[in-house]
DOPA-392998 format. One record per residue (C-alpha): residue in three letters; x, y, z; residue number from 1. Coordinates in steps of 0.001 Angstrom, whole numbers, plus 500000, padded with zeros to 6 digits. Layout:
% residues N
{type = ALA	u = X	v = Y	w = Z	seq = NUM};
...
% end
This chain:
% residues 281
{type = MET	u = 500038	v = 499982	w = 500018	seq = 1};
{type = LYS	u = 501502	v = 503301	w = 498891	seq = 2};
{type = LYS	u = 501690	v = 506095	w = 501410	seq = 3};
{type = VAL	u = 501098	v = 509382	w = 499377	seq = 4};
{type = PHE	u = 501367	v = 511495	w = 502497	seq = 5};
{type = PHE	u = 505075	v = 510681	w = 502771	seq = 6};
{type = PHE	u = 505759	v = 512343	w = 499376	seq = 7};
{type = LEU	u = 506377	v = 515966	w = 500543	seq = 8};
{type = PHE	u = 508683	v = 514796	w = 503450	seq = 9};
{type = LEU	u = 510581	v = 512454	w = 501200	seq = 10};
{type = ALA	u = 510962	v = 514797	w = 498285	seq = 11};
{type = GLY	u = 513657	v = 516845	w = 500061	seq = 12};
{type = LEU	u = 515359	v = 513699	w = 501267	seq = 13};
{type = TRP	u = 515354	v = 511710	w = 498041	seq = 14};
{type = THR	u = 516135	v = 514610	w = 495764	seq = 15};
{type = ALA	u = 519194	v = 515750	w = 497813	seq = 16};
{type = CYS	u = 521527	v = 514056	w = 495327	seq = 17};
{type = ASP	u = 521362	v = 512393	w = 491974	seq = 18};
{type = ILE	u = 523912	v = 509697	w = 492259	seq = 19};
{type = ILE	u = 524396	v = 507111	w = 494993	seq = 20};
{type = ASP	u = 527881	v = 507702	w = 496305	seq = 21};
{type = LYS	u = 530584	v = 505168	w = 496816	seq = 22};
{type = PRO	u = 531053	v = 502620	w = 498391	seq = 23};
{type = PHE	u = 527792	v = 501511	w = 496784	seq = 24};
{type = LYS	u = 528505	v = 498585	w = 494594	seq = 25};
{type = ASN	u = 526558	v = 499647	w = 491518	seq = 26};
{type = ALA	u = 526313	v = 503434	w = 491745	seq = 27};
{type = LEU	u = 523168	v = 504451	w = 489838	seq = 28};
{type = THR	u = 521801	v = 507663	w = 488422	seq = 29};
{type = ILE	u = 518280	v = 507687	w = 490008	seq = 30};
{type = ASP	u = 515167	v = 509326	w = 488575	seq = 31};
{type = TRP	u = 513721	v = 510303	w = 491989	seq = 32};
{type = THR	u = 510547	v = 511702	w = 490564	seq = 33};
{type = GLY	u = 509615	v = 508289	w = 489092	seq = 34};
{type = LEU	u = 509898	v = 506464	w = 492347	seq = 35};
{type = SER	u = 506853	v = 504892	w = 494038	seq = 36};
{type = TYR	u = 507126	v = 504636	w = 497799	seq = 37};
{type = ALA	u = 506061	v = 501740	w = 499992	seq = 38};
{type = ASP	u = 505208	v = 501631	w = 503762	seq = 39};
{type = THR	u = 507783	v = 502801	w = 506196	seq = 40};
{type = LEU	u = 509143	v = 500209	w = 508588	seq = 41};
{type = LYS	u = 509796	v = 501725	w = 512010	seq = 42};
{type = GLN	u = 511225	v = 499185	w = 514362	seq = 43};
{type = THR	u = 510416	v = 499134	w = 518055	seq = 44};
{type = ASP	u = 511762	v = 495750	w = 519126	seq = 45};
{type = ARG	u = 514770	v = 493408	w = 518601	seq = 46};
{type = ALA	u = 515027	v = 491141	w = 515586	seq = 47};
{type = ILE	u = 517539	v = 488534	w = 514771	seq = 48};
{type = PHE	u = 519357	v = 487316	w = 511674	seq = 49};
{type = ILE	u = 519737	v = 483675	w = 510688	seq = 50};
{type = GLU	u = 521908	v = 482714	w = 507671	seq = 51};
{type = ASP	u = 521087	v = 479359	w = 506170	seq = 52};
{type = PHE	u = 523870	v = 477921	w = 504088	seq = 53};
{type = THR	u = 522056	v = 475508	w = 501849	seq = 54};
{type = GLY	u = 522034	v = 473765	w = 498473	seq = 55};
{type = HIS	u = 519600	v = 472226	w = 496011	seq = 56};
{type = THR	u = 521411	v = 468920	w = 495923	seq = 57};
{type = CYS	u = 521729	v = 468712	w = 499808	seq = 58};
{type = LYS	u = 519089	v = 466275	w = 500894	seq = 59};
{type = ASN	u = 518856	v = 467344	w = 504488	seq = 60};
{type = CYS	u = 518597	v = 471094	w = 503628	seq = 61};
{type = PRO	u = 514894	v = 471083	w = 503493	seq = 62};
{type = LYS	u = 514960	v = 470233	w = 507207	seq = 63};
{type = ALA	u = 516635	v = 473517	w = 507952	seq = 64};
{type = THR	u = 513986	v = 475285	w = 505794	seq = 65};
{type = LYS	u = 511234	v = 473675	w = 508034	seq = 66};
{type = VAL	u = 512980	v = 475217	w = 511103	seq = 67};
{type = LEU	u = 512911	v = 478637	w = 509468	seq = 68};
{type = MET	u = 509234	v = 478200	w = 508645	seq = 69};
{type = ARG	u = 508512	v = 477289	w = 512185	seq = 70};
{type = LEU	u = 510350	v = 480331	w = 513451	seq = 71};
{type = ASP	u = 508319	v = 482429	w = 511070	seq = 72};
{type = SER	u = 505127	v = 481071	w = 512610	seq = 73};
{type = LEU	u = 506323	v = 481799	w = 516112	seq = 74};
{type = TYR	u = 508030	v = 485266	w = 515632	seq = 75};
{type = GLY	u = 507161	v = 486612	w = 512240	seq = 76};
{type = THR	u = 509518	v = 489339	w = 511007	seq = 77};
{type = ARG	u = 511432	v = 489335	w = 514254	seq = 78};
{type = VAL	u = 513366	v = 486441	w = 512789	seq = 79};
{type = VAL	u = 515137	v = 487495	w = 509483	seq = 80};
{type = PRO	u = 516287	v = 484501	w = 507371	seq = 81};
{type = LEU	u = 518763	v = 484535	w = 504509	seq = 82};
{type = ALA	u = 519290	v = 481456	w = 502349	seq = 83};
{type = ILE	u = 522751	v = 481254	w = 500801	seq = 84};
{type = HIS	u = 523832	v = 478876	w = 498050	seq = 85};
{type = ALA	u = 527486	v = 479590	w = 498382	seq = 86};
{type = LEU	u = 529620	v = 477748	w = 495907	seq = 87};
{type = ALA	u = 528823	v = 475701	w = 492727	seq = 88};
{type = THR	u = 531449	v = 473206	w = 493774	seq = 89};
{type = GLY	u = 529355	v = 472216	w = 496828	seq = 90};
{type = PHE	u = 525624	v = 471365	w = 496815	seq = 91};
{type = SER	u = 524575	v = 474149	w = 494545	seq = 92};
{type = GLY	u = 526059	v = 472952	w = 491219	seq = 93};
{type = VAL	u = 523906	v = 473297	w = 488100	seq = 94};
{type = SER	u = 522832	v = 470199	w = 486063	seq = 95};
{type = SER	u = 519922	v = 469110	w = 483948	seq = 96};
{type = ASP	u = 518156	v = 467803	w = 487024	seq = 97};
{type = TYR	u = 519014	v = 471035	w = 489099	seq = 98};
{type = PRO	u = 518981	v = 473799	w = 486391	seq = 99};
{type = THR	u = 518788	v = 476915	w = 488521	seq = 100};
{type = ASP	u = 521976	v = 478681	w = 489522	seq = 101};
{type = PHE	u = 521299	v = 480124	w = 492904	seq = 102};
{type = THR	u = 524919	v = 480997	w = 493564	seq = 103};
{type = THR	u = 526266	v = 484547	w = 493952	seq = 104};
{type = THR	u = 529673	v = 486139	w = 494374	seq = 105};
{type = GLU	u = 528498	v = 487543	w = 497636	seq = 106};
{type = GLY	u = 527292	v = 484135	w = 498796	seq = 107};
{type = GLY	u = 530783	v = 482682	w = 498178	seq = 108};
{type = GLU	u = 532425	v = 485704	w = 499947	seq = 109};
{type = LEU	u = 530242	v = 485158	w = 503038	seq = 110};
{type = TYR	u = 531012	v = 481388	w = 503056	seq = 111};
{type = LEU	u = 534747	v = 482076	w = 502881	seq = 112};
{type = PHE	u = 534951	v = 485082	w = 505187	seq = 113};
{type = PHE	u = 533129	v = 483471	w = 508064	seq = 114};
{type = GLY	u = 534984	v = 480067	w = 507616	seq = 115};
{type = PRO	u = 533403	v = 477310	w = 505667	seq = 116};
{type = PRO	u = 531127	v = 475193	w = 507783	seq = 117};
{type = ILE	u = 531798	v = 471416	w = 508104	seq = 118};
{type = GLY	u = 528765	v = 470248	w = 505989	seq = 119};
{type = ILE	u = 525435	v = 471788	w = 505276	seq = 120};
{type = PRO	u = 522649	v = 472548	w = 506209	seq = 121};
{type = ASN	u = 524444	v = 474759	w = 508738	seq = 122};
{type = GLY	u = 524155	v = 478383	w = 509593	seq = 123};
{type = MET	u = 524836	v = 481431	w = 511735	seq = 124};
{type = VAL	u = 522554	v = 483034	w = 514336	seq = 125};
{type = GLN	u = 523504	v = 486693	w = 514699	seq = 126};
{type = ARG	u = 527055	v = 485665	w = 513555	seq = 127};
{type = SER	u = 527592	v = 485031	w = 517172	seq = 128};
{type = GLY	u = 530702	v = 483211	w = 518226	seq = 129};
{type = PHE	u = 532774	v = 484384	w = 515330	seq = 130};
{type = PRO	u = 535554	v = 483354	w = 514861	seq = 131};
{type = GLY	u = 535640	v = 479623	w = 515726	seq = 132};
{type = ASN	u = 532154	v = 479008	w = 517247	seq = 133};
{type = ASN	u = 529781	v = 480797	w = 514698	seq = 134};
{type = TRP	u = 528497	v = 477766	w = 512899	seq = 135};
{type = LYS	u = 525234	v = 476445	w = 514389	seq = 136};
{type = SER	u = 523267	v = 473354	w = 513513	seq = 137};
{type = TYR	u = 519774	v = 473968	w = 512308	seq = 138};
{type = ASN	u = 518596	v = 471831	w = 515220	seq = 139};
{type = SER	u = 519681	v = 474536	w = 517585	seq = 140};
{type = TRP	u = 518290	v = 477548	w = 515669	seq = 141};
{type = GLN	u = 514950	v = 477587	w = 517549	seq = 142};
{type = SER	u = 516385	v = 477635	w = 521065	seq = 143};
{type = LEU	u = 519071	v = 480173	w = 520046	seq = 144};
{type = ALA	u = 516377	v = 482418	w = 518427	seq = 145};
{type = ALA	u = 514481	v = 482342	w = 521681	seq = 146};
{type = THR	u = 517587	v = 483325	w = 523702	seq = 147};
{type = GLU	u = 518572	v = 486125	w = 521336	seq = 148};
{type = LEU	u = 515125	v = 487609	w = 521128	seq = 149};
{type = ASN	u = 515125	v = 488049	w = 524961	seq = 150};
{type = LYS	u = 518311	v = 490119	w = 524860	seq = 151};
{type = PRO	u = 518061	v = 493915	w = 525093	seq = 152};
{type = THR	u = 517606	v = 495936	w = 521906	seq = 153};
{type = SER	u = 520894	v = 497595	w = 520802	seq = 154};
{type = ALA	u = 519819	v = 499334	w = 517633	seq = 155};
{type = LEU	u = 516682	v = 500169	w = 515634	seq = 156};
{type = PHE	u = 516088	v = 500674	w = 511880	seq = 157};
{type = THR	u = 513673	v = 502964	w = 510115	seq = 158};
{type = LEU	u = 513458	v = 501908	w = 506500	seq = 159};
{type = ILE	u = 511603	v = 503504	w = 503506	seq = 160};
{type = PRO	u = 511695	v = 501470	w = 500186	seq = 161};
{type = GLY	u = 511227	v = 503034	w = 496788	seq = 162};
{type = TYR	u = 510964	v = 501467	w = 493438	seq = 163};
{type = HIS	u = 511245	v = 502870	w = 489861	seq = 164};
{type = VAL	u = 509188	v = 500700	w = 487494	seq = 165};
{type = SER	u = 510648	v = 501738	w = 484112	seq = 166};
{type = ASP	u = 514322	v = 501004	w = 485022	seq = 167};
{type = ARG	u = 513871	v = 498510	w = 487806	seq = 168};
{type = HIS	u = 515753	v = 500441	w = 490416	seq = 169};
{type = ALA	u = 515117	v = 499396	w = 493934	seq = 170};
{type = VAL	u = 516096	v = 502149	w = 496408	seq = 171};
{type = LEU	u = 516083	v = 502043	w = 500180	seq = 172};
{type = LYS	u = 516439	v = 505031	w = 502590	seq = 173};
{type = TYR	u = 517610	v = 503860	w = 505960	seq = 174};
{type = THR	u = 518130	v = 505295	w = 509407	seq = 175};
{type = VAL	u = 519871	v = 503263	w = 512237	seq = 176};
{type = SER	u = 519618	v = 504589	w = 515761	seq = 177};
{type = LYS	u = 521691	v = 503591	w = 518728	seq = 178};
{type = VAL	u = 519680	v = 502295	w = 521605	seq = 179};
{type = LEU	u = 522412	v = 500938	w = 523945	seq = 180};
{type = ALA	u = 525935	v = 502173	w = 524486	seq = 181};
{type = SER	u = 528476	v = 500156	w = 522458	seq = 182};
{type = ALA	u = 532109	v = 499385	w = 522906	seq = 183};
{type = HIS	u = 532832	v = 499281	w = 519184	seq = 184};
{type = GLU	u = 531618	v = 501035	w = 515957	seq = 185};
{type = ILE	u = 528336	v = 499882	w = 514448	seq = 186};
{type = LYS	u = 528361	v = 499045	w = 510724	seq = 187};
{type = VAL	u = 525486	v = 498413	w = 508406	seq = 188};
{type = THR	u = 524985	v = 496441	w = 505295	seq = 189};
{type = PHE	u = 522092	v = 495315	w = 503030	seq = 190};
{type = TYR	u = 521015	v = 492217	w = 501146	seq = 191};
{type = LEU	u = 518408	v = 491661	w = 498474	seq = 192};
{type = THR	u = 516559	v = 488420	w = 498473	seq = 193};
{type = GLU	u = 513990	v = 486609	w = 496257	seq = 194};
{type = SER	u = 511300	v = 484142	w = 497371	seq = 195};
{type = GLY	u = 508846	v = 482005	w = 495544	seq = 196};
{type = ILE	u = 511347	v = 480448	w = 493136	seq = 197};
{type = VAL	u = 510141	v = 477062	w = 491907	seq = 198};
{type = SER	u = 513011	v = 474776	w = 491097	seq = 199};
{type = ALA	u = 514097	v = 471181	w = 491849	seq = 200};
{type = GLN	u = 515372	v = 470199	w = 495321	seq = 201};
{type = LEU	u = 516778	v = 466900	w = 496614	seq = 202};
{type = MET	u = 514592	v = 465748	w = 499556	seq = 203};
{type = PRO	u = 515450	v = 463956	w = 502744	seq = 204};
{type = ASP	u = 514077	v = 460618	w = 501450	seq = 205};
{type = GLY	u = 516373	v = 460901	w = 498422	seq = 206};
{type = THR	u = 513751	v = 461845	w = 495895	seq = 207};
{type = ARG	u = 513952	v = 464843	w = 493623	seq = 208};
{type = ASN	u = 511094	v = 467464	w = 494075	seq = 209};
{type = PRO	u = 510861	v = 469435	w = 490865	seq = 210};
{type = ALA	u = 508171	v = 471856	w = 492283	seq = 211};
{type = TYR	u = 510152	v = 472844	w = 495403	seq = 212};
{type = VAL	u = 509708	v = 476483	w = 496417	seq = 213};
{type = HIS	u = 512904	v = 478210	w = 497374	seq = 214};
{type = ASN	u = 512575	v = 481317	w = 499692	seq = 215};
{type = HIS	u = 514787	v = 484079	w = 501008	seq = 216};
{type = ILE	u = 517453	v = 483408	w = 498382	seq = 217};
{type = LEU	u = 520391	v = 485718	w = 498409	seq = 218};
{type = ARG	u = 520506	v = 487680	w = 495272	seq = 219};
{type = ALA	u = 522836	v = 490730	w = 495862	seq = 220};
{type = ALA	u = 524706	v = 492749	w = 498520	seq = 221};
{type = PRO	u = 524704	v = 496279	w = 497149	seq = 222};
{type = LEU	u = 527096	v = 497721	w = 499763	seq = 223};
{type = SER	u = 529217	v = 494483	w = 499640	seq = 224};
{type = ILE	u = 528909	v = 491749	w = 502248	seq = 225};
{type = LEU	u = 530248	v = 493917	w = 505126	seq = 226};
{type = GLY	u = 528867	v = 497259	w = 504229	seq = 227};
{type = LYS	u = 530038	v = 500550	w = 505746	seq = 228};
{type = GLY	u = 530338	v = 502296	w = 509091	seq = 229};
{type = ALA	u = 527402	v = 503950	w = 510555	seq = 230};
{type = LEU	u = 527810	v = 504898	w = 514232	seq = 231};
{type = ALA	u = 531068	v = 505328	w = 516065	seq = 232};
{type = ASN	u = 531573	v = 503753	w = 519523	seq = 233};
{type = THR	u = 531568	v = 507221	w = 520949	seq = 234};
{type = ALA	u = 528159	v = 507954	w = 519390	seq = 235};
{type = ALA	u = 525617	v = 508784	w = 522145	seq = 236};
{type = VAL	u = 522578	v = 506620	w = 522834	seq = 237};
{type = GLY	u = 519765	v = 508058	w = 520685	seq = 238};
{type = GLU	u = 522145	v = 509128	w = 517928	seq = 239};
{type = SER	u = 521341	v = 508062	w = 514424	seq = 240};
{type = HIS	u = 522871	v = 507632	w = 510922	seq = 241};
{type = SER	u = 520976	v = 507877	w = 507646	seq = 242};
{type = GLY	u = 521796	v = 506931	w = 504140	seq = 243};
{type = PHE	u = 520538	v = 505423	w = 500808	seq = 244};
{type = VAL	u = 521270	v = 502122	w = 499007	seq = 245};
{type = ALA	u = 520134	v = 501269	w = 495429	seq = 246};
{type = TYR	u = 520297	v = 498372	w = 493074	seq = 247};
{type = ALA	u = 519121	v = 497800	w = 489383	seq = 248};
{type = LEU	u = 517251	v = 494547	w = 489422	seq = 249};
{type = PRO	u = 517902	v = 492163	w = 486523	seq = 250};
{type = THR	u = 514859	v = 491477	w = 484455	seq = 251};
{type = GLU	u = 514810	v = 487700	w = 485463	seq = 252};
{type = TRP	u = 514225	v = 488596	w = 489130	seq = 253};
{type = ASN	u = 510628	v = 488961	w = 490269	seq = 254};
{type = GLU	u = 510557	v = 492307	w = 492119	seq = 255};
{type = GLU	u = 507099	v = 491390	w = 493601	seq = 256};
{type = LYS	u = 508679	v = 488637	w = 495601	seq = 257};
{type = MET	u = 511815	v = 490425	w = 496688	seq = 258};
{type = ASP	u = 512901	v = 491845	w = 499968	seq = 259};
{type = TRP	u = 515455	v = 494165	w = 501505	seq = 260};
{type = ILE	u = 517415	v = 492814	w = 504520	seq = 261};
{type = ALA	u = 519173	v = 495373	w = 506601	seq = 262};
{type = ILE	u = 521618	v = 494417	w = 509451	seq = 263};
{type = ALA	u = 523549	v = 496508	w = 511918	seq = 264};
{type = TYR	u = 526544	v = 494786	w = 513465	seq = 265};
{type = ASP	u = 529538	v = 495192	w = 515756	seq = 266};
{type = ALA	u = 532476	v = 496205	w = 513612	seq = 267};
{type = ILE	u = 535078	v = 494231	w = 515685	seq = 268};
{type = THR	u = 533155	v = 491046	w = 516664	seq = 269};
{type = TYR	u = 530826	v = 490972	w = 513631	seq = 270};
{type = GLU	u = 527946	v = 489988	w = 515816	seq = 271};
{type = VAL	u = 524623	v = 491287	w = 514478	seq = 272};
{type = LEU	u = 522998	v = 493719	w = 516766	seq = 273};
{type = GLN	u = 519714	v = 494339	w = 514763	seq = 274};
{type = ALA	u = 518142	v = 492980	w = 511614	seq = 275};
{type = ALA	u = 515044	v = 493999	w = 509489	seq = 276};
{type = VAL	u = 513299	v = 492784	w = 506435	seq = 277};
{type = LEU	u = 510717	v = 494522	w = 504259	seq = 278};
{type = PRO	u = 509540	v = 494204	w = 500693	seq = 279};
{type = VAL	u = 511206	v = 495911	w = 497722	seq = 280};
{type = ARG	u = 507955	v = 497287	w = 496642	seq = 281};
% end
């Protein structure tokens, strides 16, 4: 649902510049007047980030997906999932039986940066425990999620998505605010995901399901996998940082089933302090 009454407020913000500045990965010239705006997300509570390293020829990976579905039924958008098909040399290789290439450069970078897990399905909850103890079995995700969601809120996002139909530019205005004092700098980064992709998956019983629905698939990281600085460790509680991120969506991606994911994290430990998800349009 579009919010027309945001327009006058946004006009000054969105027209302040014409080009998204570096370090944005694909700096774009944006036609701000052609953007349509969706609902603002203004967080009031803690949310957590779960990265599911998966593959379409991994027969146990649908079990991890079921855990994420259970968490969605329990907590809704307070649990933010990201499905990563990291490397074609693993369980994400393309063949005639498994024709869709879900891999991305960014997925491979995440896999290598955080240290390859011993087998998949495997994942990270808040990237907690890095380095050395960050990989968590999907069987532990539900209990870890409950524990994490009971922790104090460290940061909050306000997010306003915009979309330009004619050139398929997805744009996000973000503000991150510090809620608790921090020992280290807070950084932010953003991911684009796509859901509802029907393609084959190897199932736990060894059969091939050609009509499997893949959700939360990593498509891009417009600010790179680690993003940029936002709030210094000396920033006062209540201080905020704002900016823009943009990406030109390839025509083969369905923008109606795409989401932005925003994360704020500790620049030294890499632990995620806050996560958020909202539709591209």
